[in-house]
ROTILUM-269277 format. One record per residue: residue in one letter; y, x, z of N, C-alpha, C, O in turn. Coordinates in steps of 0.02 Angstrom, whole numbers, plus 50000, padded with zeros to 5 digits. Atoms other than C-alpha are relative to their C-alpha. Layout:
aYXZYXZYXZYXZ
...
% end
This chain:
m499405004250000500005000050000500625004450000500675009050040
g499384996250003501715006749952500494998050054500424992750086
t499505001449949503215007550068500394993749983500564989850028
l499635005950020504124994249966499624993650017499904988950043
q500405005949984502694981949985499984998850075500034993150097
a500025000749927502584985450171500674997250026500674993050071
c499345002549979504474982550190500084992649984500314988750025
v499925007050021504444966350092499574995350041499804990150064
l500455004349960502934959350184500224999750073500174994450105
g499755000049931503634964750353500624995650007500704991950055
l499405004149999505314956750311499814992649995500094988450030
l500215006950009504444940950253499694997250064499844991550083
q500315002249937503414939850413500534998850053500524993750088
g499485000749950504934942650522500454994049988500654990750036
l499575005650017505974929650431499654993350009499974988450029
t500345006550002504644916150424499594998350062499404992550071
e500405001549941503694917750589500334994750044499994990450071
f499665004549955505034908350685500414994649965500714990449998
l499695005450038505774897750546499464994849984498874996649978
p500515005250013504914881050510499784999849927499824994549894
v500194999650071504264886950340499315003049988499105003449931
s500684997350003502544894750376499975007249977500015008649917
s500064992950016502374913650384499335001449965499305005449918
s500654998650029500514913150343499974998249926499675001849886
a499995002050070500814903750181500355005249957500125006749902
h499624995050039502094916550123499615006549994499595009649941
l500384993850003501014931450170499394999449954499175004449925
i500575001150044499564923750074500224999749927499895002449883
l499795001450069500564918849920500385005649966500305006749906
l499594994950032501754933349893499595005249962499775006849905
p500394995150038500414946249846499724997149935499655000749885
v500255003150061499724933749720500554999749948500435001449890
v499435000750047501434930449641500225006949975500375007749916
a499764993350019501924948949642499465004349967499615009749942
g500544996050029500234954849581499775005650045499475010450021
w500214994949953499944965149737499304998550026499104992750030
p500655001349967498224967549815500134997050069500654998350099
d499945002949933497944957649974500105005550051499745010550051
q499824994849952498714967450117499475001150054499465006350087
g500554999249953497194964450227500184997950071500774997150088
l499925002649932496944958750405500355005050045500725003150090
t499684994949958497494975350482500754999749995501105000050046
f499285000450009499224973950407500274993550029500804993550059
d499795006349971499344955650455500085000550075500564997950104
v499964999149928498984960250635500605004350019500955002850067
a499454995449985500264974350631500684996449997501094997350042
v499355003450005501694963350571500064994450053500624992850074
h499965004949946501234949950699500175003550066500505000550109
v499804996249941501374963450834500765001049999501085000650051
g499274999350006503134966450768500374993750022500874994150058
t499665006249981503614948250786499914998450074500364995750106
l500105000949929502844947550959500485004350040500785002050089
a499534995549966503884962551012500714997149997501094997750044
a499335002750008505434953850944500134994250047500664993950079
v499895005949957505204937551040499995002050074500344999150114
l500004997549932504794947151199500675003350017500945002350072
a499354996749989506374957451180500564995050004501014995650047
y499455004950002507474942551139500034995850064500574994550090
f500035004349941506894932051287499825003950063499545001150110
r500224995749945506654946651406500284997650067499934997850117
r499715002249937507854939851538499664993650024499494992950083
e500345006349981507074922551535499295001350024499064998450072
l500694998549982505324929851541499955003550067499505002050107
l500004996749935505734941251687500144995050055499834995250108
g499865005149951506494926551780499414995450012499264993650069
m500595004349994504974915851744499445003650037499095000550078
a500534996149966503804929751801500155000650075499704999750116
r499814999349929504764932751964499924993450037499644993150092
s500055006549967504884914252003499274997750005499084994450053
g500715001749998503054911851960499645003450057499235000350091
l500304996349945502554925252084500224997150067499824996550114
v499745003049939503674917652218499654993350013499464991850069
a500335006549993502924900452185499275000850021499024996850061
a500704998849981501164907552199499945002050073499455000250106
r500044997749931501564915552367500244994850050499954994050103
t499675004349952502664902452448499944992649985500054988450029
g500035007050018502404886352353500674997149978500704991249960
r499345002450022504264885152311500065000749925499995006249898
v499975000150073504474880252128500714998649978500974993149989
d499345001150028506164882652046499944998649925499394997949899
a500005001850072506674878951866499635005149958499285003249911
d500344994850039506044895751800499244999750009498875000449961
a500735000549987504344893951884499714993949966499164994149940
r500235006250033504204876251818499945001149925499454998949894
l500034998750072504594882051640499415004549984499075003449933
a500584995650010503304895851656499354996050001498914997049959
g500605004249996502004883151709499924995649939499364994449916
l500035004450059502444871851562499815003949938499465001349894
v500214995850056502254886251439499245001150003498895000749953
v500724999249991500524889551511499644993649982499134993749947
l500315006450014500114871051503500004998449926499514995849899
g499955001250072500714869951323499545004449959499415002949901
t500464995550035499564884251277499284997750005498864999849965
l500705002049987497994875751344499664996649940499084998049928
p500355003150057497654864851190499755005149948499205004349921
v500224994950047497574880251078499425004050028498945005549993
v500554996449968496494889551203499364995949998498834998549982
a500595004350000495314874751218499704999449930499094999849922
t500245000550069495204872851029499665006549979499145006449946
g500294993650017494874891351009499325001150032498865003750000
l500644999349965493484891151139499464995749967498894997849960
v500485004550032492654876251055499785002849932499185003049916
l500164997250066492754884150882499585006350007499125007649968
d500374993949989492134900650951499284998550021498815001749999
a500665001849976490674892351040499564997249944498954998049945
t500385002950056490164883450879499945004849941499665003049889
g500034995150054490334899250775500484998849943500385001449888
s499535001850053491804892150678500645004150002501105002849963
l499384996349992493104904850732499945007149972500285011749996
d500044993550033492594919350621500655001049961500794997349913
v499334999150027494314926150574499995001149925500374998149889
t500024998450071493844933250405499794994049959500094992549907
a500245005850037492874917950349500524994549999500624991249948
t499495005249997494244906150408500585001649954500844997349920
a499454998050044495584916150319499824998949927500244996649888
t500215001050069494584915850157499974992749982500184990749928
l500075007150013494224897350171500684996749991500774992649947
f499365003449999496024892450206500515002949951501034999849940
r499514997050044496894904150085499974996949930499825000349881
g500015003550063496984891049948500684997049985501004994150029
a499345002450019498544886349852500064992550007500594990050026
a499965007349996498114867849847500114997750072500524993350084
l499915001749929497954866850036500705001750023501024997750057
i499344997849979499554876750063500544995549971501014993650006
a499515004450031500504865949939500024993250035500564990450046
t500045006649968499904850050024500305000250070500704995950087
t499734999749931500284855550203500745001750000501124999250042
t499294998350004501944863350153500424993849987500944992950019
t499635006050017502504846950077499954994650054500454991750075
g500115005449951501734834950203500365001250066500684996750093
f499684998649936502364843750359500755000949993501125000350042
a499285000050012504084845950279500284992950009500804992050040
l499785006949992504234827050268499984997750073500414994050096
l500055001849929503654825350448500575003250039500855000050084
l499434996849968504974837950503500644996349986501054995450031
w499405003850019506314828350408500044993550040500574991750065
w500015006449962505774812050491500195001250073500604997550101
a499874998749929505794819550667500725002150011501035000150060
d499314997849993507474827950640500494994349990501024994050022
r499565005750016508234811950570499954994550053500464991550071
r500115005749955507474799450692500005001950074500074997550116
g500024998049930507384809750852500664998750035501194999150004
a499405001649962508614805250989500445006050013501055005450018
r499644993749986509114823451021500434999350063500995002050065
s499625001349939509674817951195499735003850061500005003350116
r500324996649944508544829051302500095007549993500075010349938
g499954992849998508774847151354499365003250024498884999750044
e500604996249981507514860751396499784998550071499184998450085
r500175001049930507604857151583499694993150014499424991950068
s500325006649991507014839151556499285000049976498944994949978
l500694999450024505364845451486499514998450056499565001250110
g500515001849951503884837651577499315002149976499225004849922
w500684997750015502024840851581499724996349940499354999249900
r500245003750059501664827051453500305002949936499955003649886
d499674997050058502944834651334499675006649981499545007949922
a500314993550013502174851951352499314999249969499145002949923
l500665001150028500434845251317500034997449929499634999449886
i499945002850067501004835351165500225005449950499935006049896
v499774994650044501954850051089499445005249992499345007849937
g500564995350003500484861451132499444997449956499135001349919
a500525002950043499264849451048500205000449927499785001749884
a499764999550069500354849250892499915007149974499795008249915
q500064992950019500274868250891499315001649972499245006349932
v500684998850026498404867350857499984999349924499595002749891
l499995001150073498804861050681500225006249962500095006849902
a499774993950034499584878050644499425004649980499535009649946
l500584996350025497814884650619499934999149925499595003149892
i500035001250071498024877450445500605003349966501165001349981
p499444996850034499094888750333500424994949963500174990149933
g499545004750031500634880150267500294995150049500804991950035
t499755004649950500864870050426500645002750032501134999150039
s499484996549963502024882550515499964998350073500064992650093
r500055001049928501774884950701500674997850028500714993050067
s499345002049975503634884350736500204993149973500504989150008
g499815006450030503854869850616499684994150035500014989150048
i500355005849970502534858650695500194999150073500224993450097
t499815000749929503054862450875500724997450005500874993350049
i499315002750000504904859450836499984992649980500354988650009
t500075007050021504404843350746499794995750059500084990450071
a500255003949943503434837350899500544999250054500634993850081
a499485000349948504854841651019500574995549978500834991750020
l499485004450025506144832950909499784992750005500174988350023
a500265006849997505034817550900500004997350072500044991350083
l499985001949930505014817551091500714999150027500814997450085
g499315001249981506904816651093500405006150020500975005450043
f499634993949981507394834851125500515001849947500435000349888
d499514997650048508934842351046499715006049964499215009049986
r500294995050044508654855250910499945006850034499425010250027
k500034993549969509074870751012499465000350054499095005250058
s500525000149949507954865751158499314999949969498855003249994
a500645000350035506544861551038499825006949973499245009049978
a500134993450028506724878550954499845005050055499395009150048
r500104995249946506834888251118499304999250030498955004150042
f500665000949971505264880251189499465002149949498955004949969
s500474997850052504374883151023499925007650000499365010149994
f500034992750000504824901651031499655002750062499255007350058
l500354997949939504274903451212499254998649995498845002650017
l500715001950007502654894451171499645004649951499035005249953
s500314995550049502364906751029499725006350031499265009450003
i500174993449972502184921751145499255000650016498945005249989
p500724999249987500424918751215499574998849939499045001849932
v500405001550060499824911651049499985005949952499455007849928
i499984994250044500414926450944499595005750030499235009249995
a500374994649966499704938551074499254998849994498875003449977
a500725001650003498014929651080499725000549929499185003249918
a500224999850070497894927650891499965007149975499495009049939
g500024993050021498334945850864499425003850029499105007849995
l500564996749967497044951650990499344997849968498905001949955
r500615002650030495704940350916499895002949930499335004749911
s500054997250067496084946350739499855007450002499455010049962
a500124992849995496134964550793499285001550016499005006449992
m500704999049983494394962750867499544998949941498985001449939
a500415001550059493764956450699500085005249945499725005149895
i499874995150052494444971250601499465005449999499285008150052
e500444994250008493214983850534500445006049985500795006149934
a499544994450006494085000450556499935003549933499385005749914
p500024996550065494555008150387499905007450010500025010150064
q500114992849996494115026050348500655003750011500675008550051
s499364996549993495935031150331500564994849997500834993549943
p499475005050000497215018050385500665002949975500815008749987
d499344997950024498915018850301500504999150057500834994050062
w499585000649941499885022450459500744999149982501104995650018
t499305000850020501545023750367500154992849983500654990150006
a499905007050018501365006450292499984995550061500384990950067
l500065004049940500814999250459500635000750044500884995850071
a499414998949958502285007250551500624996849969501024993750004
v499425003050034503555001850420499984992450005500484989250022
g500075007349996502884984050415500154997350069500484992250076
t499895002249932502884982550604500745000450019501014995850049
a499304999149983504654989450624500454994949964500904992049995
v499595004850039505384978550485499894992950025500374989150031
s500145006849976504524962950549500334998850068500594993450081
a499695000749934505154966150727500754999049994501024994450026
l499285000550007506964968750675500204993449968500654990049992
s499825006250034507014954150554499844993850042500194988850038
a500175005749957506144942650679500534999150055500724993550070
w499495000549948507414946750815500644996949972500934992450003
l499395002850032508864943050697499904992749982500364988749988
t500145007050018508024927050639500054995550060500364990250056
i499965004149939507814920450816500734999150021500954993550036
h499305000249978509624924850858500414995249958500764990949984
f499575004050043510414916650707499744992849992500134988249982
f500275006750005509224901850698500224995750059500404989950050
l499785003749941509644896650876500744998149996500944992850021
r499305001750010511484897250831500094994849945500524990449950
l499945004550057511234888150667499824992850017500174988249997
v500245006949987510264873250734500474996150046500414990050052
e499505003549960511704869350853500524996649956500854991949977
r499465002350044512824866050703499764995749942500114991149920
v500235003550059511754859550560499304997150012498964999050060
s500665003049994510184849150534499475004949972499635010449950
l500554996050027508484855850481499864998349927499355000549899
l500105002150069508684848150308499925005949951499505005449906
p500114994450047508874865250219499295002650000499025004549948
f500694997649996507164870450282499514994949971499014996749941
v500415005250031506424853750231500025000549925499515000249891
l499924999550073507124855450055499665006249973499365006049919
y500334993850022506494873350043499244998949997498925000949948
r500725001249999504734867950091499794995349944499274996349913
l500165004650055504764853549968500025003549933499595002349890
a499954996350063505334865049828499415004849992499135005549938
l500574995450002503994877849873499364996349984498964998549943
g500595004050013502664864449877499974997749928499434997849898
a499985002450069503224857549709499835005649951499465004649903
l500154994350044503174874849628499265001850002498965003449951
l500724998549993501424877749696499584994949961499114996749926
f500385005250036500804861149628500065000949924499574999749888
v499884999450072501574864649456499695006249970499375006049917
f500174993750032501194882949429499375003450026499105007849994
v500574996549970499744887749544499394995650006498834997649988
v500585004349987498654873049588499674997749935499184994149936
% end
């Protein structure tokens, strides 16, 4: 893999991981459109490590506060807002964990086989279009009257259950969780913030699971891996920063239109 390809794929991962447009769909489709060989699972894991580092760095103060309050709550039983939010992030992660355990127990969670099965243009085109319409509906019809501190255990479980759908490429993990939160009446910034916090354990677990499935290459391209990871981390941090500012001012319609256009192009030229 050349440096240019690593930069482009890292940039693409960083830009799309936290936007409601599906990073997996882009990483699958770009090599096909550009005529590049598939970057492989090792590179996919590397750029996901970059995005994980970015979200940890961006929310470092919140995460430290949640960790400290969680420890205090465990020792004393006193639960403040930070400890409560930490518990809700854990609760929202349970549906994905439960689904993963079930799939693993039934032998359905083979990473390589799942990736091959789901890397189909028709499926990506369908999910890209269908979940774009669902996002548009939630953004248009949601009350947007609730803030992050009004999040309850039912909300966390519902958003977490929606996150399970992100196992299907083209769905977008951030897209489906933001959609669910908007449908529950949360404002756009609160929906996005909880989606990003909820991404941390999921990205970490998915990266670890994928890394365990990698067959070590004879001579890994360390330069490409380092470049891809660094570019994905920087672009992901900037994406989180500007997206949170953007959603305070405008609707999610531009992302809906982008997904609809992408889906239409796939149906016309690829499927």
